[in-house]
Every structure is written in C-alpha cells, then in structure tokens.
FITOR-204093 format. One line per field, with one value per residue (C-alpha): residue in three letters; chain; z, x, y. Coordinates in Angstrom, 3 decimals. Last residue first. Layout:
# FITOR-204093
res <- ALA/...
chain <- A/...
up <- Z/...
east <- X/...
north <- Y/...
//
This chain:
# FITOR-204093
res <- ILE/SER/MET/ARG/MET/VAL/GLU/GLN/TYR/ALA/GLU/ILE/LEU/LYS/ASN/ARG/VAL/GLN/VAL/THR/ALA/ASP/PHE/ALA/VAL/SER/SER/LYS/GLN/SER/ALA/ILE/MET/VAL/ASP/THR/LEU/ASN/VAL/LYS/PRO/ASP/GLY/LEU/GLU/PHE/ALA/THR/ARG/LEU/GLN/GLY/ALA/THR/GLN/GLN/THR/GLU/ASN/VAL/LYS/ASP/VAL/ALA/ASN/LYS/MET/LEU/ASP/GLY/PHE/ASP/VAL/ARG/GLY/SER/SER/LEU/ASN/GLN/GLU/ALA/PRO/MET/PRO/MET/ALA/GLN/ASN/ALA/GLN/THR/GLN/MET/ALA/ARG/MET/GLN/THR/LEU/LEU/GLN/ASN/PRO/ASP/ILE/ALA/LYS/ILE/MET
chain <- A/A/A/A/A/A/A/A/A/A/A/A/A/A/A/A/A/A/A/A/A/A/A/A/A/A/A/A/A/A/A/A/A/A/A/A/A/A/A/A/A/A/A/A/A/A/A/A/A/A/A/A/A/A/A/A/A/A/A/A/A/A/A/A/A/A/A/A/A/A/A/A/A/A/A/A/A/A/A/A/A/A/A/A/A/A/A/A/A/A/A/A/A/A/A/A/A/A/A/A/A/A/A/A/A/A/A/A/A/A
up <- -17.260/-16.947/-13.507/-12.924/-10.675/-8.455/-8.058/-7.253/-4.551/-3.078/-3.031/-1.400/1.240/1.876/2.335/4.728/6.760/6.913/8.037/10.756/11.957/12.138/14.119/16.605/17.017/17.633/20.127/22.025/22.008/23.410/26.074/27.141/27.175/29.238/31.724/32.072/32.645/35.675/36.042/39.502/40.418/37.665/36.621/33.706/31.268/32.803/32.437/28.821/28.002/29.692/27.747/24.478/25.088/25.866/22.703/20.599/22.066/21.467/17.858/17.385/18.848/16.573/13.565/14.525/15.176/11.820/10.044/11.661/10.885/7.243/6.987/8.153/10.288/9.468/11.947/10.698/14.164/15.692/13.465/14.255/15.170/18.297/16.471/18.410/19.965/19.050/22.179/22.394/18.765/19.260/22.348/20.535/17.588/19.935/21.592/18.179/17.105/20.332/19.867/16.255/17.322/20.023/17.516/14.927/17.382/16.175/16.536/18.863/17.391/19.215
east <- -0.691/1.877/2.894/6.651/6.598/3.959/6.113/9.158/7.223/5.966/9.488/10.822/8.099/8.867/12.567/11.785/9.515/12.300/14.820/12.441/11.973/15.746/16.082/13.387/14.893/18.369/17.147/15.157/18.248/20.453/17.907/17.718/21.507/22.023/19.306/20.798/24.276/23.292/22.913/22.526/26.174/27.489/30.817/31.744/31.030/27.568/26.796/27.993/25.830/22.811/23.308/23.699/20.550/18.625/19.956/18.916/15.407/15.066/16.167/13.613/10.914/11.984/11.789/8.247/7.191/8.600/6.806/3.484/3.980/4.729/1.608/-0.558/-3.477/-6.850/-9.714/-10.346/-10.890/-8.031/-5.375/-2.376/0.768/1.543/1.157/-0.895/0.954/-0.308/-0.850/-4.564/-5.138/-3.305/-5.352/-8.615/-7.533/-6.603/-10.037/-11.728/-9.750/-10.618/-14.324/-14.170/-12.488/-15.106/-17.895/-16.249/-15.902/-12.983/-13.472/-11.086/-8.705/-8.480
north <- 0.457/-2.267/-3.390/-3.574/-0.478/-2.074/-5.189/-3.079/-1.236/-4.509/-5.960/-2.794/-2.949/-6.619/-5.844/-2.990/-5.262/-7.855/-5.224/-4.058/-7.641/-8.102/-4.864/-5.858/-9.327/-7.897/-5.321/-7.910/-10.143/-7.378/-6.474/-10.122/-10.450/-7.297/-8.211/-11.703/-10.276/-8.244/-4.491/-2.952/-3.747/-1.421/-2.936/-0.662/-3.493/-3.923/-0.216/-0.274/-3.298/-1.726/1.500/-0.383/-2.419/0.764/2.395/-0.582/-0.597/3.153/2.702/-0.063/2.208/5.069/2.743/1.722/5.317/6.416/3.576/4.458/8.139/7.355/5.211/8.124/7.019/8.509/8.899/12.445/13.911/11.935/13.486/11.355/13.282/11.267/7.978/5.433/2.541/-0.947/-3.069/-2.236/-3.188/-6.475/-7.319/-6.573/-8.709/-11.543/-11.379/-11.354/-14.417/-16.245/-15.531/-16.705/-19.949/-20.528/-19.972/-22.216/-25.139/-27.187/-30.925/-32.701/-35.253/-38.575
//
C-alpha cells in the first residue's frame, strides 16, 4: 500500500535539509559581511581551492603509502583518491554548465 505524503512533514524535512546545506557551505574569507553580498567569483575560487586541497591530500596519502608509511593504509588512500576524483568530476561538470549558460546568453538577440 502506498502511503500518502503529508505536505507539512515534507515541508519540514525540506527546511531541515536547507538549513543543513547552508551550514555545510563554507563562507568566503573575503566576503563583505556588512553588505550581505556574496561574490560569485569568490565562491568559485573557494570551490576550486577545496578541490585542489582534496587532490593534494590524496596525492600525499598515495605517496606516503608508496613509501611504506605504516600509519597510512590502502583504504585511506583509495577513499581519498575517490573523493578527489568525484570532486574534480563535479567541478568539470559545473564548468561545462557555466560555459553552456554563457554561450546561451551570447546567442540571445537584443
């Protein structure tokens, strides 16, 4: 039997997820808090920096494992490598969508 969806419960869950997402999003260091504005360029730079940091961490773990560091195990290396790969793939997809949006705007007639 299919349960009916309670709109109030669904709305409560959506608000809770939105609050969690807002808390998880890092704030740009250069953001002007008095104006309440977030610069898109700063957000993109922070995202790319985070991906770069993830890739560097994965590389350091891989190198430590290859050198025989007993503190680093293969599962940590593989997890870090996959996180790095997923982050990079997501960044590439965002870049592709931004390029598509830019091209669409440029094709608009005025």
